[in-house]
N, C-alpha and C positions, 0 to 999 in steps of 0.2 A: 527844758522837759523830762517828765520822770523815766530812766530807763532801770528797767526792772527784769526779771526773769519770764520765760515762756509762763511758768505756771502762776505769777501775778500780774503779768498783760490778762491772761484768760480771766481771772478773776476781775480784774478792773471790768474788764467788754462786759461781763457776765452782772456785773452788779449793777447795769444801768447808770451807772452815775457820772460815769467818764469816757471819755474818745480814748480810742488807741491808734496808732499807726505802725502800719506792717506793709513790709516787701510786696509785690506782685509782679507777674510776669512781664506785666504791661509798665504801669507808672506806682510807686507807693501811693496805698490806699489810708484812708479815713476809716474808721470802723465804729459803729457801736451797735447796741441790742436794737432788733428793730423797732419795738415802741419807741425808744430814745432817740428815733433818728430826727428830730428836732434839735438833738445836740449838734451835729453837722451842717444841719440849715444855719445856726447860729455861728458857728466856730468859722464857717466857709461865708459868712453873709451872702447866701446863698437865695438866689428868687427859688420860692418854692414852687414855683411852676416848672423847676426843674428839676425832675425825681431821679431819686440815688438808685444805687444798683442794688440788688441782694445777693450778696455771695455766701458760697457753701462749698465744702471740700469735696462734695460728689454731688451729681447732678441728680440723684435719688431722692436728696433732701430737701430739693427745690421744685419737685413736681407737685406737693399738695400747696404750696401757695401762688396758683397757675388753673383755668379750670380751660375746660375746652372737650368738644366731641372726643369719643375713642380713635377717628381718623386722624383728627387733628393731632391728639396725643401721640398719634404713631408718627407723624411727620417729626413733629419736634423732638422725640428721641433720636431718630433717625440721623437730623441735623447736630444734634446734641454728640451723638455718638463718634461722629465724623470730627468735630473742632473742639469739643471740651475732655479735659481740662485744655484751656486755649484762650485766647485773646479774642474771644467775640462775646457779645452779650445779644440775649434773646429777650426781645421786648414780646411777651404773652398778656392774653387775658389776666386780670389776675382775681384771686379767689378771696374769700371774706377774711382766709386768713391773713392778709396784708396788713399790718398798722395800716391807718390814714395817715399817721406822721409820715410814712415812705413817700406817696405822691400825693400833698395834700390838694392839688390840683385836677389831679385826674386820676384819679382813685381807680378806674376800670384797668389798668394794665401796671403790669411791674416787668421791670429787665432783671433779667439773672445770668449769674455766669458762675464757672469755675474755673480759679485762676490755677495755671500751668507753673506751681513754683512750692517747692517744698514747704519753707517758712511758711506760706502762706496758710498752706493746706494744713500743716501741724497745729496751727494756731485756731483755722474753720474747725475741724474735727472735733475741737475742744469745746468750742462756744457755741455750736451750731450755726445757724445762717446769720449774717450780721449784715447790717445794713451799711454801704460802703460807697464813696466817692474820694476821687483824688485829692492828694494832700495840696490845698492850693487856696486861697482864697478866690473867690469867686469872680470870673472876668480874668484872672490873672494864669501864664503858663503853668503846667502841672511842676511842683517841686521835684526834683529828681534828689537829693544828694540830704541826708541824717540833715547835715548843719544848715541848710535851709528849712527843715521843718520843724527846728529844733527852735531856729528865731520867729518863725511866723507861728510856731504854737506851743507855746513853751510849758503849758499845761497838759496836754496830750502824753498819754504814754506809750511808750517804744521799746522793742527788746533794748536789751544791753549788749554793746558788741561784743562782750567776753560769755554771752551766755552759750552753757554747754551742761545746763541740768539736764536734759534730753537728749537722748543720744539720737532720736530720728531728727534732728534741727541740727543742719549742718553750723559750724563755728562761725563760718564765714557765709557770709548771705551773701547772695548771687547776683549778681548785676541785676537790676530791669530791662527792658528796650527803651524804655523813655517815650514809647509809641502808645498810645490809647488803645483800647479795645476796639474793636469794627462792633457798629452797634448795628442791628436789625429787628425790623417789626414785624410780627405776625398780621395781616391784613385780614385773616377770612380766606382770602385765596391764594394766598403767597405771600411773598416777602418783600419788604419797603425797604431798602437800604438808607437808614438815618444817619450815617458817620462811618465814612472809611478811616479805619485804623490798623491795626496792625496784619489784621488777616484778609487774605483776598477773598470774598464770599461769591461763589458762582450760584448760579441762577437753579433753586435747587425746588424741586417737586416734591 
């Protein structure tokens, strides 16, 4: 796995030609430009019926990718303000800005999340929203260590452990929790819990 500076990792992600891997507050992620989400599906050997998550540095960057009534958007904003940044993924109606490669078989929805992790935020602030998924082969447990990711994905770009080019990024990458995000889907009338993960999500009205 090529280990590069933050600047070079951002450049590789923005090029659309390569996958990158970076830590988050849950499990390490594979990331690509949204219109090149096919790279993630291919690398993971992932079923196209299993959509990816659109991750960004701020929730404001993600609202353009979803569509809903003013009342719905207000409810979504309230949930986002309470839980994000954090380990909660919101599955919402997708706008026409979402590339079809993000969710090939269910293009009407998109999962969005803002991670609570300084390194992930530093990367996403420079790349803009990225298509993401856990760093593992489909159907296998999420990989937790750099050595595991290197072995499984030797062509994916990741940060050098000695990265110190940008003072906003800690030299020591904080450990992730190892627990995937909780996933909730908006039904039009409320929230449906799709996956219980790191966050305990209560009934939100």
